Structure formats: structure tokens, C-alpha cells
Short mmCIF file of the C-alpha atoms (twelve columns), coordinates in Angstrom:
data_MODEL
# 
_entry.id   MODEL 
# 
loop_
_atom_site.group_PDB 
_atom_site.id 
_atom_site.type_symbol 
_atom_site.label_atom_id 
_atom_site.label_alt_id 
_atom_site.label_comp_id 
_atom_site.label_asym_id 
_atom_site.label_seq_id 
_atom_site.Cartn_x 
_atom_site.Cartn_y 
_atom_site.Cartn_z 
_atom_site.pdbx_PDB_model_num 
ATOM 1  C CA . MET A 1  -18.996 -0.157  16.187  1 
ATOM 2  C CA . THR A 2  -22.171 2.148   14.743  1 
ATOM 3  C CA . ARG A 3  -25.569 0.486   14.293  1 
ATOM 4  C CA . VAL A 4  -27.115 2.068   10.843  1 
ATOM 5  C CA . ARG A 5  -30.278 0.785   8.792   1 
ATOM 6  C CA . VAL A 6  -29.167 0.445   4.961   1 
ATOM 7  C CA . LEU A 7  -31.389 1.044   2.199   1 
ATOM 8  C CA . TYR A 8  -30.897 -0.813  -1.207  1 
ATOM 9  C CA . PHE A 9  -32.308 0.465   -4.472  1 
ATOM 10 C CA . ALA A 10 -32.452 -1.270  -8.144  1 
ATOM 11 C CA . SER A 11 -29.239 -3.335  -8.594  1 
ATOM 12 C CA . LEU A 12 -28.144 -3.241  -5.277  1 
ATOM 13 C CA . ARG A 13 -31.401 -4.529  -4.067  1 
ATOM 14 C CA . GLU A 14 -31.284 -7.382  -6.507  1 
ATOM 15 C CA . ALA A 15 -27.582 -8.281  -5.267  1 
ATOM 16 C CA . ALA A 16 -28.239 -8.143  -1.744  1 
ATOM 17 C CA . GLY A 17 -31.720 -10.002 -1.878  1 
ATOM 18 C CA . ARG A 18 -33.145 -7.394  0.038   1 
ATOM 19 C CA . SER A 19 -34.505 -3.579  0.632   1 
ATOM 20 C CA . ASP A 20 -32.791 -2.903  3.726   1 
ATOM 21 C CA . GLU A 21 -30.747 -4.301  6.828   1 
ATOM 22 C CA . LEU A 22 -29.512 -3.265  10.012  1 
ATOM 23 C CA . VAL A 23 -25.843 -3.292  9.925   1 
ATOM 24 C CA . GLU A 24 -22.992 -2.846  12.897  1 
ATOM 25 C CA . THR A 25 -20.092 -1.682  11.543  1 
ATOM 26 C CA . PRO A 26 -16.719 -0.285  12.670  1 
ATOM 27 C CA . ALA A 27 -16.392 1.690   9.085   1 
ATOM 28 C CA . ALA A 28 -15.155 5.259   9.976   1 
ATOM 29 C CA . SER A 29 -16.729 6.581   6.519   1 
ATOM 30 C CA . LEU A 30 -19.967 6.012   4.516   1 
ATOM 31 C CA . HIS A 31 -17.275 4.879   1.889   1 
ATOM 32 C CA . GLY A 32 -15.846 2.329   4.301   1 
ATOM 33 C CA . LEU A 33 -19.343 1.211   4.903   1 
ATOM 34 C CA . TYR A 34 -20.018 0.703   1.059   1 
ATOM 35 C CA . ASP A 35 -16.897 -1.315  0.816   1 
ATOM 36 C CA . GLU A 36 -17.777 -3.384  3.574   1 
ATOM 37 C CA . LEU A 37 -21.256 -4.378  2.076   1 
ATOM 38 C CA . ARG A 38 -19.949 -4.508  -1.289  1 
ATOM 39 C CA . ALA A 39 -17.788 -7.259  -0.407  1 
ATOM 40 C CA . ARG A 40 -20.435 -8.922  1.642   1 
ATOM 41 C CA . HIS A 41 -23.056 -8.805  -0.895  1 
ATOM 42 C CA . GLY A 42 -20.945 -8.863  -4.228  1 
ATOM 43 C CA . PHE A 43 -22.042 -5.396  -5.703  1 
ATOM 44 C CA . ALA A 44 -20.585 -4.793  -9.113  1 
ATOM 45 C CA . LEU A 45 -20.915 -0.858  -8.791  1 
ATOM 46 C CA . PRO A 46 -17.943 1.056   -7.492  1 
ATOM 47 C CA . ALA A 47 -18.860 3.752   -4.865  1 
ATOM 48 C CA . GLU A 48 -17.797 6.318   -7.497  1 
ATOM 49 C CA . ARG A 49 -21.106 5.300   -9.422  1 
ATOM 50 C CA . LEU A 50 -23.185 5.699   -6.667  1 
ATOM 51 C CA . ARG A 51 -25.063 8.674   -4.756  1 
ATOM 52 C CA . VAL A 52 -25.252 8.034   -0.866  1 
ATOM 53 C CA . ALA A 53 -27.703 9.774   1.377   1 
ATOM 54 C CA . MET A 54 -27.889 9.718   5.155   1 
ATOM 55 C CA . ASP A 55 -31.051 10.332  7.064   1 
ATOM 56 C CA . GLY A 56 -32.809 11.672  3.655   1 
ATOM 57 C CA . THR A 57 -30.100 14.120  2.668   1 
ATOM 58 C CA . PHE A 58 -27.347 13.673  0.381   1 
ATOM 59 C CA . ALA A 59 -24.006 12.857  2.031   1 
ATOM 60 C CA . ARG A 60 -20.475 12.950  1.153   1 
ATOM 61 C CA . TRP A 61 -18.738 9.575   1.046   1 
ATOM 62 C CA . GLU A 62 -16.280 10.555  3.630   1 
ATOM 63 C CA . ASP A 63 -18.995 11.612  6.161   1 
ATOM 64 C CA . ALA A 64 -18.974 9.008   9.268   1 
ATOM 65 C CA . PRO A 65 -21.912 6.898   9.715   1 
ATOM 66 C CA . ARG A 66 -23.802 7.951   12.888  1 
ATOM 67 C CA . GLU A 67 -25.456 5.946   15.362  1 
ATOM 68 C CA . GLY A 68 -29.156 4.948   14.342  1 
ATOM 69 C CA . ALA A 69 -28.997 6.716   10.981  1 
ATOM 70 C CA . GLU A 70 -30.566 5.580   7.732   1 
ATOM 71 C CA . VAL A 71 -27.989 5.242   4.970   1 
ATOM 72 C CA . ALA A 72 -29.282 4.634   1.188   1 
ATOM 73 C CA . PHE A 73 -26.872 3.597   -1.453  1 
ATOM 74 C CA . ILE A 74 -28.516 4.910   -4.657  1 
ATOM 75 C CA . PRO A 75 -27.409 3.761   -7.952  1 
ATOM 76 C CA . PRO A 76 -27.911 4.979   -11.240 1 
ATOM 77 C CA . VAL A 77 -31.219 5.164   -12.817 1 
ATOM 78 C CA . SER A 78 -31.607 3.910   -16.151 1 
ATOM 79 C CA . GLY A 79 -34.912 4.166   -18.161 1 
ATOM 80 C CA . GLY A 80 -37.010 5.422   -21.136 1 
# 
């Protein structure tokens, strides 16, 4: 198990009902972590529509979550 702090933004924050949470995960990749959280919180957006960052740097979905890392899932931003 790997423990990470997950940050949520925009629609993900609304769906999760929080801006962040500590998670213990068996996921081998950031994609697996997102799939786990999507099932838990009912996120509508597939991973392919998001960007993912780890410790303040954009990451690849296949990267493994690191113990103690801060992972951010960033949905597309709309505005005008």
C-alpha cells in the first residue's frame, strides 16, 4: 500500500465533496489510483480528459504513485 495526498479541483472537488484527502492505495499507476477514486466518488470524467501531476510536476498516467506524494487530478477548465 502507498499513502498519498490527493488534490481535487473543479468538478472533481464537487463530486468528492472535499478539496483533498489522504489515500492508501494498492494501485501500481496513477491511472489505477484515479480509477479507484472514480469508483469511490462517482467522478464522471474519464482519465483521458484529465491531466495528472505528482509533487507539483505533470506526470504520466503510467507513473507509479510514490509514498508521501501529493497527486493532483486536474479536469479541463472552462471559462470566458
